Structures are given as C-alpha cells and as structure tokens.
N, C-alpha and C positions, 0 to 999 in steps of 0.2 A: 504493499500499499503506497501510496506519496508520501511524503510531508506533508505537503499541505490540505490530504485527505486525510489525514490524522489529528491533526489540528483543529478541522472544520469539526471534525466527530467528535473528538472529544470535550468541545464545551457547545455542543449543540443544547444540552438539557443537563445539568450539572444538579436539578435539585426537580426530578418529574417525580411527580404523586402518580399512584395508579389511578386512570381514570375509574367514572363510576361505571361507565354501561364500554367497557372497551370495546371497537369495532372488530369483528371478525374477518379474515383475509383469506382467500384460496388463493392459488396459485395456479398460473395456466401456462407457465413457461416451457415445462417438459412434454404438454400436448398442444395444445391450442395454441399456442405461444408460432411454435416452426410449422406450427399447420398453418397459418394465418401469414407468414411470412415468407418461408423458403416451402411452400408442398409438404408439408410434413416428412422432411427428409431428414430430420433431426436423427442421429445415432444413438443409441445406450451409451457405446461409451465415451462419447461427449457430452452424457449427464453423468456418468460418475465422479468427474471432478470435482464436482461443487455439490454432489447427492448430500455430505455429510453436512456440509455446513447449513445447507437448507433446511434439515433439518432440525437443527436449532434456533432457527425465526421466529420460531411459534405459529405458523401457519395455522386455519383452520384446517385445511384439507390440500394436498398438494396433488395436482391433474397432472397423472401418468399414462392414459392409457384411453382408449375408445376413439369416438369419432373415427376419421382417415388412417389412425395409425397402425391398427390388424391389416387393415389394405397394403396401407404402402407399406409396412416391413417386408411382409412376403414375397410381394410382388418387385419392389426394386432394394431393398434391404439388406437383401439375405439374411436375414434375420425373422427367428419366431418370437411371435408377438405374445405368446406365452414365457417364454425365457424373459423377457425384457420386466415383465411383474415381478419375477422371482429373485430377480439380479438385482432390483433398487429397493426391492423389499430387505435387504442384506445391508443397505447402506443408509438407508430414511427406516428408520426403527420406531419411532414416535409419534412423527405425524401420519394421519388416517390418508390413503390411498384415493384419488377420486375418479371416475371413469364418466363421460359422455355414453348413452347407452340409449341405440335408437327405438327404444320398446323393442314392440315385435320385429322392425328391421335388425336388431339388435348392431351390428356394426357395418350391415351390408345395406341394397340399395333397393328390397325388396321387403314382404314379411315371410318369414318364416314359418314354419311351423311348430305346434305348440310341442312338442318332444326335443326341438331342437334348442327353441329360446329356452325350456327348462333346464336344460345340462348346459347351457355357454353358460348363465347366469351361477350354477352351482362350483363350475370349475373355473371362473371368472372370481368367486368368492373364495376359495381352496387355494389358488394363486395368489390370492392376498388382495382384491380388491375390498373397499369396504364404504366407499360412498356411491351408490350407483345414481346419477345425475339420468334421468328418464325423460326423455321426450318423445311426442310424435311428429310427425311434420305438419299434420293437418289435426294437432291439437283433439283428435279421437281416444278418448281414453278407454274405451273399449281394447286399444291397441296394448295400453298398458297390463292389462290384468293376468299373465300368465308368467309375465320377467315378477311382477310384483309379488306375486304369490314365492316367484323363487329365491327375490330380495331378503324377504319377512322370514322366509324357512332358515334360508344360513345367516339370519341375524344381524343384517346388514342395514346402512341407512338410506333409506328410500328416499330420494329430493324429486318431488315431482316438479314438471317443467310447463310454464305457461308461455307456447312460442309468440313471441312481440312482433306485431305487423298491423300495416294501417291499411285505409282504403282514402285516406284524408294526410294532406300535408303533417298534421299535428293529430293528437290521442282522439278522436269521436270519429265521425259520419256514423252510417248505419250498420254497419259489422264490426269492426273492429273497435270499438269504444271500452269507456269504463265498466261498465254493466256487464259485458264479456269476458272480462279480465276478473270480475267479482264472482262471476259464475263458476269461472271454470278452477278460481284457487275452490270455491264452497268444495266443487267436486274431489279436488286435491283432498282435501281435508276427509272427506269421507271415504278417502282410499286407505287411508293410514300416511299421510305423505310426512317425512319427518320435519322436512322442510319443502317450501313452497321457492322453485326460482324463475323468476321473470328472465326468459333468454332472447336477450334482442341480437338475433346473429347478426344484423346490417348496421349495428350503429346509428337505428331510428330513432330513437329516446330519447326528447330533447326535454333539459333540467327541470323546466317546472311540468309536465309531462311526469317524470320519473315520479317526483316531489308529490302529486295527485296521486298517483297510484300504488305508491309505497303506503301512505297516507290511509287511501281508501281499503287497502288491506290488513292495516297492521290494523284497523276499527273492526274488519270482520274474521280477523281469526289470531289466534296464539301462536299461531306455526311459527317458527323463525322463515322471516325473507331474505331471499338471496338474490342480488343484482348482480347479473351479466350483461356485457355491453361489449362492442366492440368500439374501435377510435377512427373506424375510416370515415366517419362524415366529420370528427374534429368535437363533437359535442361530449362522448364518453367521460371524460373527466369532470366538467361541470356537473352533467347527468349523476354521476357518483356522490358528489359532495351535495347535492340536493337531497338525493337518497336519504345520505348519513344524515342530516337534518331533519327528513322526515322517521327514521326510526331503524333503518333498514339493519338489518343483523348482519348481514354477510357481503363481501362485495368479493369478486374478481381483480384480478390484476396481472402483470408479468413484472418479470426483473424488466430494468429500464433497456437491456441488448434484445429484450425479446418484445418490445411495447412500441407500442404507438404505428402506423400506416395501418391496416388494416388488422392488425393485431388487439390489442386492448388499454386501457392508461397503465402508464409504469405505476409503481408500487411508491417508488421515493417520495414522491410530490408529496403522494397523498399523504404518508406518513409524517412528513415534517407540518402538512397542510393541517392536521388534527391533533400535533403537538402541543401540551399542557390543554389540554381542550377535555370535554367529560365521555369523549370518545376517541380518544386517545389510542390507537394501539398497542402500545409498549415496546416496540418494536424497538432493537437499536442499531439506526442508521449505519454504521462502521460495518456494523456485519455485511448486511448491503451491500456496503460500497465492496469488501472483498471479496463479497462472492462476486459482482458486477466484471472486478479487474480480473480476476480468473476468465470469465465469459471472453471477457475481451481480445486477452490475451493468448490464449487456449484454446478455443470454442468457436468462436463466430467468424474468425478468417476464414473456416474452412467451407462458408457457406455464403461467402459476400459474393459466390457469382450465382448463386440464387435469388437473388434478392432483386425485385424491380425497382431499376434505379432510373428507369424512363422520362419521371416526372421528379421535378425539382420538391413539389409538396407535398409534404408528408398525409395532407388529408384527399377527402375526393369529395367535394360535396356533391356530385351528380349522383351521389345514392340516395339521397333525400329523393329525388327522381323516380329512378329509375330500379328504389328498393333492392339492388343486386347487393348478396351479399358478398367481401372479397374473394373467397376462394371459387365463387360462383362464375365470378367476373373474370379470373385471372384463367379459368377453364373457359371460357366465350373466347377471350382473347385470343389462347394457346391455339384453338380448335380452328375459329378463322385466318387464322397466319398460316395452319397448315396446310390450308385450301387453299390460299392466295384468294382472301377474300376479305382483309383487314379492313380492308378502304369500305367496306358493307356494316361496321359496325353499329353506325347510328341508326342503320335500318332495323338492327335488332333490338337497339334500344327503342325505337321506338313499335315495332310487333310484341317487345313482351310484356308487354299490360294487358295488349290486349288475347294475350295468349294466356297469359293469369287470370285472366276474367271468364274467358271461354269453358277455364280448369275448374274453376267454383274459387275464386279468387285464394285460390292455397296461400299460406305462409311461404315463403323463399326460403327454407332450411331442408337441409340433408333428408332425407333424397326429392324433394317436391322443386329444390332450387336446379336439380339436374334436370329434371323433368320436363320442367318449363324451358331450363333455357335451352336444351338440345334440339325442343319442340321450336323454338322460336327461331333457331339456327336454321333447322329444317326447311320450317316456312320462308327464312327469307331467299334460301338459296336455290328451292326448290319445287315453290306456287308458281304459278302462271295466272297471268289476270283473268282464267276461267276456272281456277280451282285452288283451295286453302287446304289446307293441313294435304298436301300430295302424299309424302312419306311420313307415315304418321307409326313413330317407337313402341317399343313392348313394352314397354312403362307406362305412357299414357292409354293406353288400351286398358292395363291394367285398372288403374286410375279410374277411367270410366266407367267398368265395370263394379269398383266397386272393391279391388282386391287392399288398396290404401286404407282404408274408412271413407269417414263422411266429410263432402267437402264442405266449407265455409257457407256456400251459397250454390244452386244447380249447376250444372257441369250443363253447357249448352247444348241441347236436343241434337242440332245437326249436328254437332261435332259429334257427341256420344255414339249417335247412327254411325256416323262413320267410323267412329273407330272398333265398334263393336260390327261390323261384318265381316263374318266368316269368323270371328274371333271363337277359339276352339273351347272355353269355357260356357258358350253359347253368347245369345246377342242382348240377351235382358239383364240388365245390372242388379248386382245384389245390395240387401239392404244387412244383413249379416254382420256378426262380426267379422271379420275378412278370414281371421284364423282356423274358422270354425269348418269352413269349408275345403281346407287344405291338408294333403296327408301326408302323413307323418314321413319323416323324414331322415333320421338318425341311424336304423337300422339299415334300410337301403343305401345309404350313404359308408355303412360301416362294409357291406360287401362289395359296393363298384371297388375301394378303394383296397379291401384286402390287409395283405399284408403291408405294403406299404407304410402304412398307419401304425405306429408304435404303441399308442394310448391315444385314451379318448380324446386329448386335444388335438392330438393330430388327426384324428376323425371330426371336429370340427370345424378345423379349417378347411380341408377338405370339404367339408358340407355348406361351406358359408361362401366359399371361392371355386368351384369344381375346376374352372381351368386352370386357373394360375397357384390353386392351391395345390394340384397335381403337382404341378411343375417345378414348385418349390418344395413339397415334399420329397423330389425325387432327387434332386439338387441336395437337400442335406443330407439325404441317405448316399449318396455316390451313384444314384442312376443314371444320372448325369454331370456333363463334366462344368459346361458353363453355366455359371450363377446366373441368376433370372437378375435382371436390372443394373444399378450404378454399381460404380467401382467408388471406395470412398476417395477423398479427398485427405491427402495429409497437409502439414505447417509446411514440410518440402515441397508440393506441389504448389502452395499457396507461392511462396518464397520466387518461385519459378517463373509462376505465372507475370505477378510482381515486377521481376524482374526484365520478362519479355515486352511488360507494358509500358514502363520505364523506355526499357531500349527505344518501340516506337516512336514515343513522344518525342525522345532527344533527336530523332531520327538516324540511329545508326543500322535501321533495317536496312539489308539489299533490296535494293528495288529493280525490279527485269525490264529490259532496256522495251522499248517501246516496238511491238508488233501489229499490223493489222488483220487482226481475229476476222475470220470466216462466218457469214452466217450462219449459223444451227439448222442442220434439217428438220426431218418431221423426224429421221433415223436415229435420233441422238440416243442414246441409253444413259444412265448414271448408273454408276459400282462405287461399291462402296470398299478402299482399299488400306486395309493395316499393314503397319511398318515401325518395328519395334515399339510396341505398346501406343504409336499416334494410327488418329484415325484420320482420312480424307475421305472426299468426297468429290468422284470422277466424273466428267462427263464424258463419253465415245461416242464420236459421230460418224461411224464405217466412211470410207470414200470407194470409188470406182463401180463396180457392180455389187449390188444386195438386193437381198430376199430378206424381208422381216419376217421373225421367225414369233410365235405364240410363246413367250416367256416373263412370267409374271415379276416386274420390280420389284426389286431387292428390299426386303423387307429396314427400315431404320433403327440404326443402334443409337443408341448413346454413343456423345463424342467422349474421348480420356477428357482430362482436364487441361492439359498441353496440345491440346487438339489443333492441328491449321485451318483457320477458319473455310467451312465448306465454301463451295461456289454455289454463284446464285442457280435456283432451280429455272430448270430451261421451258418454255413454253411446251404446254403439253398440247398432242397432235392429239387431232383427231381420233374418236373408235374407228380402231381399223376395221376393214371391211370385212365380213365373213369367212370368203376365201385365205385371208392370210391372217387365220387363226384355225391352224389345223381342221380347215374345213367348216369348221361351226363360227357361232356365234357367242363373242366374250361376254362375259357376267363382270364388271368390275366394279370397283369402292369407287362406291361416291363420294368418300370422304374420307381420310386417315382415321386408324383406329387398330383393335384388335378381334383377331378371327374366332369365335368359341367355338362354334362348331357347326358341322354342315348338316342339312336333311332331309339330303337324298345320296344315293351313293352314284357311281358309272356306273352305266346303262340302263338307269330309272330313265321314261319317259315323264316327260313335262307339258306342259302349256304354261305358255303366256302369262305371267301372273302369281303362279305356284310359287310360295317358299320356297328356295334352295338354301341357303345359307345366313346364319348369323354374325352379325359386327356389330360389335362394339365400339362405340365411342362417346367418350367424355360418358364413363361406367354406363351408357345408356344402352338398350338394346335395337338393331334395328333389324329385320327379315327382308334381305335382299330377294326379290323376284327374281323368276326363268324372263329376260326379253323375248322370248322367240317360243313355239311349240319345238319339239324335238327331242332328241335322246341326251342325257348327260354324258358326254365324252371325256371330259377331263373337272380334276379336282387340284387346284394345283398347290393349296395352301394345305396347312395343317394347325390342327387348334390352338390356340396360343401364339399365332406368331404374328406380328405386328406387319401392317399392312400399309402402304400407301396411298394417295388416293390416285385413283386410274386400275391401279395394282387389279391385273387378270385372277378375279375369282374362282373361276367356272369358264367350261366352255359345252356349248349346246348348241347339239349337230343335227 
C-alpha cells in the first residue's frame, strides 16, 4: 500500500462509534462485476489472491456463482463450475456465499424439469451455496415453487427477487407501478422469503423512485429489503443513497476495479459517505484499499483487452430509452458486428420496444432479454415490407406457448398464432405452471452421457448444456485434446501486448512497401493459419482456372493474446448456384453461431420449409429450414461447431 493511502486510511475515522442500524452490503465483484464488465471471463485463479482479505471485510454475503458463470466457465474457461464453489470455500470461510438462480431456468435459458431443478439446488447447497437469490424473468412466481422447496429443505436463505422494469420513463404507468411491486412483495412473503430483492438489471431506477419504492415495501413487510442496481445510466449510486435514507437493509456494490460502467456502484464512496451516520457500514477503508491494490496490480491487467473502451463516457443514458441491460447490449452489438450489420443498431433500438410489447411487455432480464434481443435482430435483418417475424426463434415460440410463464400483458395474438404454427407441443398456448408439462430429464441425461459423467454434478452439467457440457466433459476426462474456449492471459502476455502497442505508437513498427492491391474475386476464401502459437486470418484468392467446390467456411477461433490483427473480411459472394455445390442447393447459416444439432440425416427426403438444423445465436435457437424439396446429400458440420455467417450447413439435392 502506498504511503499516501496509508496516511489517508489512518486518519479517516479516529473515533468511530458503531452505527445504530448499519447498512449491510453484498459484494458482486466475483460474479456480476466481471459478468458486466468483461463477459464473465473472470477465472477462479484470479479470485484467490484477494479471497481471504474479502472474507475479513464484513460483507453480508459475497456473490460467487450463478448467472452466466456456469455457462461461461465450462464453455470458455476450461473450468468446472462446481469446483469453483469448493475452491473458494477453502479461502472464504466466514462470509456466506450468494448465487443468482434463474428460478426454473436454473442457470440456463429455458425452464428445466422439476427433477433437474431439485437436483441442481441440492447439489449447489452441498457444494457450498448459502444464499439463493431467485428471480423469474416474467416475475411469474409459479416458477419459484420447485426451487424454493429445495432451498428450504437444505436450510438455506431464500431471497426472492422482483425484476424491476418500467413502461414509462419513471416509476408509474398502467403495468409496472408501485402497486405492482407491492403485490409482488406480498406474494414473496407468502412464499416464505427470507429477504426481498428489488432487482434493477438495467440501472433504470431513479433516486426518488428508489426512495418511494423502498418506503412502500418497508411499510408493507418486515422482511429485509435488498436493492440491486447497475451503474449503466449513472443513477445507481444516487439511488442507493436514497434507498438507504428510506431504510433499505442491504445493497449491492463492487470493489472499485469491478465497478461503474455497466457494472455496479463502487463500495468505497458509499462507505465514506455513510461514515459516522446511523447507517455506517463499519467497514475499514484500509482493507478495501489493500484489496484494490492487489486487483489493480495482479488481476485486472489480464482482462483489460476485454473491456469496452470504445466510449469515453462510463455511463450510457440511452439505457433509459431502450432499457437494454449491459450484457444484452454487448451481445446485440457483437452479433451485428459479426454479421457486418453494426450500422443497423439504431434500427434494432427502434424495433426493440415493438418486439417487447408484442411479446407481452416482459422485463428485459435473462433469458427474456436474449429472447427479445435476438428476435429484434432477426426482425431487422430478415423481415420484408410484406412480412414481420419472418424468422422466429425457438425460444420465442416457447414463450408464446407459455413455457416461460405468464407475461405482464397478453402477447400479440397475430404474433402468437404465427409463432405457434406447426409448434411441436401444439398450437394452443397453455396457462398451467410451465414445468407441469415438462417430462423428467435427469434419468434421461444419465443414460445419454453414460460413463463420461463421474458424478451427479457432471450429469447436471450435461443436462443443463447438452452440447457444450458434453464437449467440456470430454476434455475434462481426456477424451479430446483441444480445450474448449479461450486460453488464459498471463501478466507476461500483458507486458508483451503493452510493449507492442508502445512500439506502434512510437512509430517503430516496420511498414510494408506500398503495393497495388488487386480486387478480390468472388472465389476468395478465408483460412485460419496458426504459427508458433499465433493466429492469422488469411484471405486466399485463386488465380487462373478455378472451379469452386462445396466447402463450409472454417469455424472462427479465438485469437491468441499477441495475435496479429486479422485482415478485414471480404465481401460475401452471392449464394452459389445449385450445380456448384455437389449438384445440390446449399443451406447456409444466416448468422454466425453454434450448431446445436441436425434434425435430419443424410439421405432423408425433405420439403422446402422443413426444419433441417438448429443454430444457436446469442444463446437462442433458430430452426433453419430446407431451401427446396429434395434429398439431404451432405451435412457439413458437427454438434458444437462454431460457424460463420454464410457457412454451408447442409446440401439438398
């Protein structure tokens, strides 16, 4: 710690009495902090240097799990999600662990069967979870029933969430008003909630709305009230302070290296602001400064390449207009960029509230944020003047059927009818609790994964994420050599990157002589080339006589940290004629994504419009249909493969 920090810390409160009603604080740095700032890529090894110090701060709880961590760890980080809990418990022994549980969605993007939900909660508790922050994207508490039984049976803390959203610029309107939230709090009390969380996932709650809402809830219930808000709009710190004045019991913050932008308020200013008041946290600013110094020196440099530094401002007031949570916004931007359509982002923002209204004015939080977001992108890119909702995702169909629960307002009947045309479960939506119509999943998963799963935790990983979960388990147990996802970045990698950037800024990078660049033909192909750990994207344009052949574009792979910048992608040629693709018509990927599964086999007879393949984009699934009548002549990819836009996925002849 620097001498200046030490001096300031020593003099900050020489005679500090204990507060009458100290504010309790939950830290989100190890889960929602890095999920918000750098796509949940935080690794367990980078949490351990500060874990023991964080355990001494005096937090009400530390959020360590849930949300997107389970998905990201096994898909990208080569980490077993269950192991993170067990490892962190060895270092954080006094402070309770908290997780974000998506109710019947668990940590995935659909409602899972009751048997799987029960097993998941049981194993999470056994592995070390203490506080289950439980929310449903539709605020449909029927989706709480199964998991709450499991939480109570395990003797753990059930925190019931109310997802905060608006239909007006401020709290009010005919749907999401003060009475709406009071009624939701009553319902949570009836379910036996140990605490109630106002979950403001997009940073929409204004300071005086926070004050009024907390006041109203405190008058309604004796259950502790917890406020969670993101910093995206710039209001969260002010809203937290007004909530404290209104009597809120617990708030969420992050350590300053993980705070602000689309993350959460920083803890340190709040600790100092409440110093000496009846809500004084009692926290030692010296401890926080020491933790931050370690994070800034040993941890955060490894992730700076993932931070969005495209804007000078740390806030985005546009969130107050489109209400898009930070994680959803970054997904939309990345999806449009990969499709060479980032220039249409304004159209997406204009279409988004229309789609949200069509789909029942749902709150925008996982998974409904992804459901609304990817459907909006589909509408902007694929709709025609004569037809809206031309490509409807599988999850929108599930939502229209009722598999996610009851929406705040009725779904547009025309959209619902179109979505459910030919829907496998039936064309009439249900009104029952969604899980009541789901078949048990756990035994089926055990049979499918077989001996590859060594324990129940492995089975649950596969059951939640069949495609990526299986690939992870194959790597974990040595069945395949290539590790899924990204390689970790070391501090040496960071130094090398910084040195290269400094060299470039100093003008010491060798410049290539000017050459006349020939125009690329429609035969240009892109190849990934790997040399001594470095990755290059190379365009190859054959010269002379050349006959194009049917080869799917190579799946995109993550660049190594010191990678040479890839060449700009060439313009995509028009779809190849049938004769050029082994005598058939190609079915191509309309967007980049991951191939989940084929719905047909080679040799099958299909008609135009029949579903052939399931492609996942932004965690949502799209059934891609046969472009013509014929026989399936080729299936070019495998389950779990990443595919580029316009990649050939199948050939119909």
